C-alpha positions in Angstrom: 64.7 195.1 252.1 61.8 192.7 251.4 60.3 195.0 248.8 63.7 195.2 247.0 64.0 191.5 247.0 60.5 191.1 245.6 61.3 193.6 242.8 64.5 191.8 242.0 62.9 188.4 241.8 59.8 189.5 239.9 62.2 190.9 237.2 62.8 187.3 236.1 59.7 187.4 233.9 58.3 184.6 231.9 60.0 184.3 228.5 62.6 187.0 229.3 64.5 187.7 226.1 62.3 185.7 223.9 63.2 187.8 220.9 66.7 188.9 222.1 69.1 189.6 219.3 72.7 188.3 219.4 75.2 185.8 218.1 74.3 182.2 218.9 77.2 180.2 220.3 77.5 176.5 219.8 76.5 174.6 222.8 76.5 170.9 223.7 73.3 170.0 225.6 73.6 168.3 228.9 72.6 164.6 228.8 70.6 165.0 232.1 67.5 167.0 232.3 66.5 169.0 235.4 63.1 168.6 236.9 61.1 171.5 238.3 61.1 170.0 241.8 64.9 169.6 241.7 65.4 173.2 240.5 63.2 174.6 243.2 64.8 172.5 245.9 68.3 173.6 244.9 67.4 177.2 244.7 65.6 177.5 248.1 68.5 175.7 249.8 71.5 177.3 248.3 70.6 180.7 246.9 72.6 183.6 248.6 69.3 185.4 249.4 68.2 182.4 251.4 71.5 182.1 253.2 71.4 185.8 254.0 67.9 185.5 255.5 69.1 182.6 257.6 72.0 184.7 258.9 69.4 187.4 259.8 67.8 184.7 262.0 71.2 184.1 263.7 71.5 187.8 264.2 68.0 187.8 265.8 69.1 185.1 268.2 72.1 187.2 269.2 69.9 190.2 269.8 67.6 188.1 272.0 70.6 186.9 274.0 71.8 190.5 274.5 68.3 191.6 275.7 68.2 188.6 278.1 71.6 189.5 279.4 70.2 192.5 281.3 68.7 190.0 283.8 72.2 188.6 284.6 74.7 190.1 286.9 77.8 191.9 285.6 81.0 190.6 287.3 84.5 191.9 286.8 87.9 191.6 288.5 90.1 194.7 289.0 93.5 195.3 290.4 95.7 198.4 290.6 98.9 199.9 292.0 99.5 203.6 292.6 102.4 205.6 293.9 101.3 208.8 295.8 103.4 211.8 296.7 103.5 213.9 298.7 101.4 212.3 301.4 99.9 213.9 304.4 102.0 213.4 307.5 101.8 214.5 311.1 104.8 215.1 313.3 104.5 214.9 317.1 107.4 215.9 319.4 109.1 213.0 321.0 106.9 210.6 319.1 108.0 210.9 315.5 106.2 211.4 312.2 103.0 209.6 311.2 101.7 209.2 307.6 97.9 209.1 307.0 98.3 207.0 303.9 101.0 204.8 302.3 103.1 206.0 299.4 102.6 202.6 297.6 98.9 201.6 297.3 97.8 198.1 296.2 94.2 197.0 295.5 92.6 193.9 294.2 88.8 193.3 294.0 85.9 191.3 292.6 82.9 193.5 291.6 79.3 192.3 291.1 76.5 194.5 289.8 72.9 193.1 289.5 69.8 194.9 288.3 67.0 194.1 290.8 64.2 195.7 288.8 63.8 198.0 285.8 60.0 197.8 286.1 59.4 195.7 282.9 61.8 197.4 280.5 64.0 194.3 280.1 61.1 192.0 279.6 59.7 194.3 276.9 63.1 194.4 275.2 63.2 190.6 275.1 59.7 190.4 273.7 60.6 193.0 271.0 63.7 191.0 269.9 61.7 187.7 269.8 59.1 189.4 267.7 61.9 190.7 265.4 63.0 187.1 265.0 59.5 186.0 264.0 59.5 188.8 261.4 62.8 187.5 260.0 61.6 184.0 259.9 58.6 185.1 257.9 60.8 187.0 255.6 62.8 183.9 255.0 59.6 182.1 253.9 58.8 185.0 251.5 62.3 184.9 250.0 61.9 181.2 249.3 58.5 181.8 247.8 59.8 184.5 245.5 62.8 182.5 244.5 60.4 179.6 243.7 58.3 181.8 241.5 61.5 182.9 239.6 62.6 179.3 239.2 59.1 178.3 237.9 59.1 181.1 235.3 62.6 180.2 234.2 61.7 176.5 234.0 58.7 176.9 231.8 60.5 179.4 229.6 63.1 176.7 228.9 60.4 174.1 228.3 58.7 176.3 225.7 62.0 177.2 224.0 63.2 173.6 223.9 60.0 172.3 222.4 59.7 175.3 220.0 63.2 174.5 218.7 62.2 170.9 218.1 59.2 172.0 216.1 61.3 174.4 214.1 63.7 171.6 213.4 60.8 169.4 212.1 59.7 172.3 209.9 63.2 172.7 208.4 63.3 168.9 207.8 60.0 169.1 205.9 61.0 172.2 204.0 64.3 170.7 202.9 62.6 167.5 201.8 60.2 169.6 199.7 63.1 171.6 198.3 64.8 168.4 197.1 61.5 167.3 195.7 60.8 170.5 193.7 64.4 170.6 192.5 64.0 167.1 191.0 60.7 168.2 189.5 62.4 171.2 187.9 64.9 168.9 186.4 62.1 167.2 184.6 60.4 170.5 183.7 57.4 170.0 186.0 58.4 172.7 188.6 59.3 176.3 188.3 62.2 178.4 189.8 59.5 180.4 191.7 58.6 177.3 193.7 62.3 176.7 194.5 62.9 180.3 195.6 59.7 180.4 197.7 60.7 177.3 199.5 64.2 178.6 200.1 62.7 181.9 201.5 60.6 179.8 203.9 63.6 177.8 205.0 65.6 181.0 205.7 62.7 182.5 207.7 62.4 179.3 209.8 66.2 179.3 210.4 66.0 182.9 211.6 63.2 182.0 214.0 65.2 179.1 215.3 68.2 181.4 215.8 66.1 183.7 217.9 64.8 180.8 219.9 68.3 179.4 220.5 69.5 182.9 221.6 66.6 183.2 224.0 67.2 179.7 225.3 70.8 180.5 226.1 69.7 183.6 227.9 67.3 181.5 230.0 70.0 178.9 230.7 72.2 181.7 232.0 69.4 182.8 234.3 68.9 179.2 235.5 72.7 178.8 236.1 72.5 182.1 238.1 69.7 180.7 240.3 71.5 177.4 240.8 74.9 179.0 241.4 76.4 177.2 238.3 78.9 178.6 235.8 77.0 180.8 233.4 78.0 178.9 230.3 77.1 175.5 231.7 74.7 173.6 229.3 71.3 172.7 230.9 68.2 171.0 229.8 64.9 170.7 231.7 62.2 168.0 231.6 58.9 168.6 229.9 56.3 168.3 232.6 53.0 170.1 232.1 50.7 167.9 234.2 49.5 170.4 236.8 45.8 170.7 237.6 44.3 173.1 240.2 41.0 172.0 241.8 38.0 174.3 241.0 37.5 176.8 243.8 35.2 179.8 244.3 36.6 183.3 244.3 35.6 184.0 247.9 37.3 180.8 249.0 40.4 181.7 247.1 40.5 185.2 248.7 39.9 183.9 252.2 42.8 181.4 251.7 45.0 184.2 250.4 44.3 186.4 253.4 45.2 183.5 255.7 48.3 182.2 253.9 50.0 185.0 252.0 53.4 186.0 253.3 52.6 189.7 252.8 49.7 189.4 255.3 51.7 187.3 257.8 54.5 189.9 257.6 52.0 192.7 258.1 50.7 191.0 261.2 54.2 190.4 262.5 55.1 194.1 261.9 51.9 195.2 263.7 53.0 193.2 266.8 56.5 194.6 266.5 55.3 198.1 266.3 53.0 197.7 269.3 55.9 196.2 271.3 58.2 199.0 270.3 55.6 201.5 271.5 55.3 199.7 274.8 59.0 199.6 275.2 59.3 203.3 274.4 56.8 204.0 277.2 59.0 202.1 279.7 62.2 203.9 278.8 61.9 206.4 281.7 61.0 203.7 284.2 63.2 203.7 287.4 66.1 201.2 287.6 67.1 199.6 290.9 70.6 198.0 291.2 72.4 196.1 293.8 76.2 196.0 294.0 78.9 194.3 296.0 82.6 194.5 295.7 85.2 192.6 297.8 89.0 192.2 297.7 92.3 193.0 299.3 94.0 196.4 299.7 96.5 198.2 301.9 96.3 201.7 303.6 94.5 200.8 306.8 95.8 202.4 310.0 97.9 201.6 311.9 99.7 199.1 309.6 99.1 200.9 306.4 101.4 198.6 304.3 99.7 195.4 305.4 97.0 194.1 303.0 93.6 193.5 304.4 90.4 192.1 303.2 87.6 194.6 302.5 84.2 194.9 300.9 81.5 197.3 299.9 77.9 196.6 299.3 74.9 198.7 298.6 71.8 199.4 296.6 71.0 202.2 294.2 68.1 203.6 292.3 68.0 205.8 289.2 64.9 207.8 288.4 64.8 209.8 285.2 63.3 213.2 285.8 63.8 215.1 282.5 65.2 213.7 279.2 64.8 216.8 277.1 61.5 215.6 275.7 63.3 212.8 273.8 61.0 210.0 274.9 57.9 212.2 274.1 59.0 212.4 270.5 60.0 208.7 270.4 56.4 207.9 271.4 55.1 210.0 268.6 57.4 208.2 266.2 56.3 204.8 267.5 52.6 205.7 267.3 53.2 206.9 263.7 54.8 203.6 262.8 51.7 201.7 264.0 49.5 203.9 261.8 51.9 203.5 258.8 51.8 199.7 259.3 48.0 199.7 259.3 48.0 201.5 255.9 50.6 199.0 254.5 48.4 196.2 255.6 45.5 197.6 253.8 47.6 198.1 250.6 48.7 194.5 250.8 45.1 193.3 251.3 43.9 195.1 248.2 46.9 194.0 246.2 46.3 190.3 247.1 42.6 190.5 246.2 43.6 191.9 242.8 46.2 189.2 242.3 43.8 186.4 243.2 41.1 187.6 240.9 43.6 188.2 238.1 45.1 184.7 238.6 41.7 183.0 238.5 40.6 184.9 235.4 43.9 184.2 233.6 43.6 180.5 234.5 40.1 180.2 233.1 41.1 182.1 229.9 44.2 180.0 229.4 42.1 176.8 229.8 39.9 178.0 227.0 42.9 178.7 224.8 44.2 175.2 225.4 40.9 173.7 224.2 40.8 176.1 221.2 44.4 175.4 220.3 43.8 171.6 220.5 40.9 172.0 218.2 42.9 174.2 215.8 45.7 171.6 215.7 43.1 168.9 215.0 41.6 170.9 212.1 45.0 171.8 210.7 46.1 168.2 210.7 42.9 167.2 208.9 43.4 169.9 206.4 47.0 168.9 205.8 45.9 165.2 205.2 43.4 166.4 202.6 46.1 168.7 201.1 48.5 165.7 200.7 45.8 163.7 199.0 45.0 166.5 196.6 48.7 167.1 196.0 49.2 163.4 195.2 46.3 163.7 192.8 47.9 166.7 191.2 45.1 169.1 192.1 47.2 171.6 194.2 50.8 172.9 194.0 53.8 172.2 196.2 53.4 175.6 197.8 49.9 175.0 198.8 51.0 171.7 200.4 53.7 173.7 202.3 51.0 176.1 203.6 49.2 173.2 205.1 52.4 171.8 206.7 53.2 175.2 208.1 49.7 175.6 209.6 50.2 172.3 211.4 53.5 173.3 212.8 52.2 176.7 213.9 49.2 175.1 215.5 51.5 172.7 217.4 53.5 175.7 218.6 50.3 177.5 219.6 49.1 174.5 221.6 52.4 174.2 223.3 52.4 177.9 224.3 48.8 177.7 225.5 49.5 174.6 227.6 52.6 176.3 229.2 50.5 179.5 229.8 47.9 177.4 231.5 50.5 175.7 233.7 52.2 178.9 234.6 48.8 180.4 235.5 48.2 177.4 237.8 51.4 178.2 239.7 50.5 181.9 239.7 47.1 181.2 241.3 48.7 178.8 243.8 51.2 181.6 244.7 48.4 184.2 244.8 46.5 182.2 247.4 49.6 181.6 249.5 50.3 178.0 248.7 53.9 177.1 249.2 55.6 176.4 245.9 58.7 174.7 247.4 
């Protein structure tokens, strides 16, 4: 179940549907923007997967109670009536006929059965169910962590798409201004039809890019509404918060923290304890069971006044010792021992996977930091180049199209810087998740 949940949540990848094709529907943006903390808080409190995991905890409590009930007595009340015929009778000359039992029989009783000892079997069952509850509690934490990761990916996808659309709008404004400018110049004979057509082609290309971005944003909004349990068409906006910094840590420190904090390792430890308890309980299945019982009530049928009700009781003690169970427990022990070995291998797989994720997360974070610096420098250079191009255009040295090239370079550099900053921030969260830090 946990593996399926993880696969389902990881499927909400960063920038899902970034270039999805489809018809863009008109949408009024919500006036209020959602923060990352708000989204995560709502998801981990109200998502059906969380509620299902909580119900699993309630089920575990019930199982613990059932196991503990074996230490309590079983008490029941019974009553019955029976008509018997024929009955055994004895006839003695000159004395009459005597019956050995009444034809109408009445019985009422209170029965108590108490297990005195099952030589540890009940205690082991209780421990097994309590360990199962700890496993479910840890599973709940993992579900919340995976949902938080999905919410974070969705949030930063929306941040990127919102800001990218703004940049495209600014590009369109600039291009339309230039189009009007060259159209006026053409009227005076100082611009050619080629410049107008080239500008219009650029406008069309930017509009197509904006359409793709709007489509992808609507896809991400539908994912967000699904996470929040909102109507799929409800308009949403998110705040733009990219101020997340991770302290510099050494790789060995990160790996040690991951081994201690990751849910996968904690679950592996809980499963190991559960498998050991299951093996111990299996060993005790053929233990003897000692019971005490007492029953008391009222019934008729006692000689000589067989129809008169009388108080009665029965009390005793019994022991049940299994001798041969058809080798069932032998194979159950083999199965339990195999589960322990399987869990050990799963633990090793988790350990190796976690080490790989930590190293990958640290490497990606360092690389994304370099890209942020390089993109910032590129934007600075593009801005300087555009300022020079404007001066040369005003002086009549370069054409309108060359000036547009400089404007486009600035816009693309801004978009590149935005993406590199978002990649860096996402990698911060990925590394935090890789070392087992709670994201909610």
